[in-house]
N, C-alpha and C positions, 0 to 999 in steps of 0.2 A: 451357681446360676445358667442357666445351658444357651446356647447363641448358633446358628444353625452353620456358622463357619464352622465350630468344633465338629460337626456330622463331616460337615465336606470334606475338610482335612483327615476323617477317619477312611473317607469314599475315594481318596485319591489317595492314600498311603500306598499304595498297591501300582506306584509309579517311579521312577527313578528319579522324578524331581525333587529338587533342595524344596524344603516344606515351605520355604520365605516366599520362593513362587507362585504354590497353590493359594496361600494365604491372600494376598494380593490381587491373585483371577481371583479366588473369592468376593473379597474386598467390589472388585469393579465387575462379577455376577450381580450381586445384589445393589451396586448404581444402575445397571440396565434395566434392572425390572422397575428402580421406584422413578425410573427418566426425571420430570420437571416436577411431581406430586407433590412431594416435601419441601422444606427448607428451612433453615434458621437463619434469624436475623440479626445482623451486629450491623449499628448506626443507623440506620435506615436501611442498606443495602442486604436484598435475601443471598444465602450462600444456597445453592443446589446440590445433591450428592454425585456429581459427575465427579469423573477422576479420569485422571491423564497417567498411565501404568505403565512404563515403560521395563519389560522383564529382559535386563542385561546378563552378558556371561557369554566365556568362551563358546567353538563351536563343540559338542559335546555335552552340553549340561544339561541339557533336557528341558530345553525352554520350548520345544512346543508342546510335547508331554501337558504341562500345563494350561495350555492355549487350547490345546484337543479339549478337556477336561471342560475349559471352560465353555467352550461353543458346545458343546451337550446342551446344556442349561438353557443355553439361549436361546438354542431353534429350536426346543422342545415349547417355549414357550412363546415361538413364535414370535420371539422379539425383532426387530426390525434391525440389520446391519447392512454397512456398508461396504464395495470390494474395496479389496484390498489396493488398485493400481487403479488409476483414476485419475481426473484433470479436477481442476479445482472448479471449471462452470460446472462440471455432471454432477460433484458431491452437493451443490449447493443444489440444484435439481432434485437429487437425492432426501435430502435433509428438509426439502419444501414437502416433498411426496409423503412426509410419514405426518403432515397438519392432522393431528388428530383432537377430538377434546376429550376420549379417554376411549374412547369407543374401538379403537384400531385406525389405518391408515384411513383419511380420507380419496384418497388415489391409486392408484395401482400401476405399473409398467410406464410407458412414456407417454407422458404428456408435451402438449407445444410449448416453445420457449418464450411464447407469444403471453400465456396463459398467468408466465410466471410474474411478468416485467413489471415495473410498479405504477399501480394507478389508483392510490392514494387511499385505497380501501383494504388492504392486508396482504396476506397469504393467499397466490392463486385466483386474484381477483374477485371475493366472497371475503365478508365480513368476519369476522371471529373476537370469541366472547373472549376474556380474561383467561379461562380452563383449557382455551385450545393451548397445543403447543407444537411444536415441530424437535420431535427427541429420532436422537440415531446414534449409534454404537459402532463402535470399529475392533473388530479382533485380526491381530496383523502379524501374521507368524515371521511376516518381514516388512518390519517397520520401515525400515530404509528405502522398500520400493513405495509405500506412502509416502512417506514424507518429502519425496523428491526433492533429491540434494539444492542447495544452492538457493532455493524458492523464495526470497524474500517476503513476496507477499504471500503465499501461502502461509509464513510463519504466522503472519501477522494477523491473517484470518481463522488458525485455528487457534492460536491467543485471545482472541474477543469471542470465538465460539467458546471456550473456556468458562470465559465469564455469562456465559446462559444473559445474552443482553435480550431486552423484551421488545428492540426495534434495530435492527437490520439491513444496511445494504450492499449489495453487493453491485460494482461496476462495470460493464463491460465495453471493449475499446470501441464495437459496432453496431454494439445490443441495447444500449438503455440500459437499466437498475435493475436489480430483481432487488424485490425487497421481501422478507422474514420477519414475523413477528414470534416473540418469545419462545425462541432456539434453546439447544440444553445438546449436549454433543458427549459421547465418552470413550475414551481411546483405553485400550491393552493392546499391547504389543513386544517382537521380539527383538532384540539388535545385540551383534556386540561389539565390545568397545571401540574396535577400531570403524567400525562403520558409525559408530557416535560423532565420532572425529568426523571423517570423512559429510557424513550427511549434515548432524547439526554444526558443528564448529564454532567459528567466534560467532555467525552470523546471527545466531539462534539465542545466542546470551546476549545477545543485544536487542533483539525485538521480545524479549521476554517472555518468551516459549519455554523455556528450560526451565524457568521457576515454577512454572504451572503444573511439569511433569514428580511424581516418585519415581526415580531408578532403583529397582530392586536388583543388586548387584549379589551373583554368587559364582565361585572362578571353578566349579567342579558338581557332577552329579550327588545328587544323595548318598547312594545305595547302589548295589550291583539285584538285579533282577532279573531270574534267566527265564521264566515262563510262570504262566498260568498253570495250577492244578490241572485244570479241567484241559489243558493242551497235551497231558501224558496218557496214555493210557492207561487205564486204573487210577487214575489220578481221582481226584475231592470235587466235589461241584458245588461242596457247599458254599465255598468263598465269591466264587459266581453270581449264587441265589442269594446271598448275605447286600453284596452289590446293588442284584437290580431291587431288589428291598427297599435298601439305606437310597438308593438311584430315589427311587417311586418318592420317599418318604420324601426328599429334600426335595421335589419338582413341589408337590405339596404344599408343603412351608413359602416354598418361593412366591407360589398361590396369593400363598394367605398376605405373605410381605408386599406383593403386585398391588392389594389395591388401599394400600397405605394410603390416604392421600391427609394434608394440612400441614401448620407453622409446629415445628418444637419448638420447646421450652427446655430450660435447664435446671435443676432443681441447685437447691443451696451448697449441697457437699457438691457437688459434679462443678457449681462456678467459684466455689475459695480455692477449686485445686487445682480450675486452670488459668483463674490473678496469677497462683504460687508459679506455675509455670511460665505463664507469657513475662512476670519479674526475672525468671531465671533463665530463661531463653534473650532476653535484653542484657542482663548485666555479660553472661556467658553463653553467648551462639555457637550452635555446632561447627565443625572446619574452620574454628580459631578466626586467624584474619584470612585470610582467602578470599580473596575480591572478590573469585568465579562464584563464591555461592552466595553473595551476598543477596541478590533479587530474591533467590529462593528463602532464606531465611525469615526474609520480608513476609514473606507468603505461607510461613507454617504454619501459625494462630489459623490457616483458612482450610488447609488441606488436612490439621484435627480435627476441626470441626464436622468437615465433607467427612470422617472416616470415621466419629463418635459416635454422628447421628446414620450411618450407615448401621453399626456395628448398635446402636438401638433400633436401630427396627428389627436387626437380628438375632433381639433377648427373647426369648419364645414367653418371658409373663406382660409382654408389651400391651395387651389389653385396649386398644386403642387410646392410653393416654403417652399424647406424643412428648416424651420427656427425655432431655439424656440424662440421665444416672451416674455416678461416682463411678461406678463400674464399666461404665459405658465409657468413658473418659478414659479410664484407664489402660485400657484394653487398645484403645487407641493412639494413647500415650505409648505405650511399651511395645507398638509394634511399629509405630514410626520412628522413634527414638535406634530400635535394632537395626531398624532398616538405614536411616543414615547414618549406622557405624562402618557402613563399609560402599553406602552411596558413590561418595569421592573416587574411587575405581574404576565408576564408567566411564568419568572423565582423562585416560589417560591419555596422552596423542591430543587434545582438543586446548589450541593455541589461538592467537592472534597473528600468529605467521603462519608462514608454508613450514619450516620448520620443525614443528612442535610434533608431529608422529615422531623424525630423527631424534627429538630430548628425550620422548618417549620411553623411544624404545631403547637408544642409551643407557639412561638411568634404570631401565629395569637389567639390564645387562650385568650393570656396574653391582644392584642391590641384589644377586641371584636368588639363592631359597632361603625366603625370610624365615628358615628356622635355620639357618647355618648361625654359627657362632659369629663367623668373621669372613664377610665377602671376598669374591677374588679381586686380586688386584692385574690390571692392564698396562702394559704399554702402549702408548698412543698408537703406533702402527699395527699391532692387536687388535685396537679397538677399530681402527678406520677400515679395519681391512673386511667388518663387515659391515660397509657402509658405500666401497667403491661407487657403487651404483646410483645413488640416490643423492649425493652432492658430493660436492668440491670439497678437498683437502681443507683448505679457506674457510670457507664454511660452516667446516664439518669443525674444526678449532674453534671457531665462535661459539655453534652450539655446548663444545666440552669449558669452553668459561663461563659461559652463563653456569652451567652447575658449577661451577665450583663458589663463583660468586655469591650466590645463593645458599653453598653450604652446604646443598646434597651430594655436592664428589670433593676430595682430598685430591690435587696433584701433587706430587712430591717426588725428590731425584735420591736417586740412591747413590750415598758417599762413595761408597766401594766404586763401581759402573759405573756410575755418570750418568746411569739408565734415568731415562721419568717416567713416573707410572703412576696411573691414577686411579683410587679404589671408592666405595663407598662410603663416604662418610654414617658412621652405624648411630651417633647421636640423633643423627633421623629418622631413627628405624618405625617409630612410632609413627610418626608423620606419615611413611613412606604405605604402612600398611592398612591404614584409612584413607588412602587417596588421597591425598593432602600435599602432595609435592609428586 
């Protein structure tokens, strides 16, 4: 069975970005063309195929390469996407300006703020039907810039937009209220683990925003590509020609996907497998007892249904039958669970207190190379020398004590020299490699 994503991965294979980055970028592209035109209903509530996807990794993992390829498709199809650096009020206006009944934006350019004020009849002072909606996508090479560090109200707004509310009101300080109907917002952005900690932190966990994201982590680029063959004198242009043909084919198929409308159902085989997955997820949730992921685990079924619906739309034999099949659900489950295996690595340094980043740095130093059979031991003074400019010795020892109490680190005295050492607790190696400590 052929899926649009399979050929998208062929098209993006000539980059150094990890495949998992391209997989989720492709998911975001298809979500962007589907917008609010399709849904799946669970317990009366419709689920739409918008995703909040964060591509996470240290500098040099080629996060930008994955986003640039995704932008090619979004821009070619004329999908409206917002600016990366924007105020809350400007973003509300941009979303309202996309109000569409499926025929394209009703308005473009700058509109008077007064036209957006709530007047009892809906968006922009005109009656709209239920088939009309406001749909906006974001592709942000610097997700931290868009998220505006520490802005609780912005986090709350994005949380509400993820849920695609039928009626949403934004209150301003001096200009009244803006009212939008049938909103839809899709987000794909790149960010480093350090900026996850600095930008989101405990505030976003408390707002529920984190649980609405799928964090896609990779720690290194997938391969080295020196240059394209057609950039070399006498080099072959065959690959470039094939890439152009594949790009055009992918665009044509995306145009077909863009025309899909209606409510999806799930066939019996997929339903039985979904029930098994839900039962297993409840009894043995991912991330163990880590409370940081508690709200994400609660929202996993929503993420899975969204991704399964997107896979169904990418299937070549859909033929107008809006049904999630077992193959669609299996592909979605495999991708989501494989991504979750490393998701915890995105949050090292995120905590409820100012020393969370110090704690993360300390544990990384103690753990060393995960491929080593035994981690290095340090004296207290050797360790503290790396934190002199970050916190006092007293505060540092509090951080050390917290790692020992959590059994992440071991503290012991050498009987011969009397020197106290600190080392990583190798029993926690598996949890560390999954980002759970």
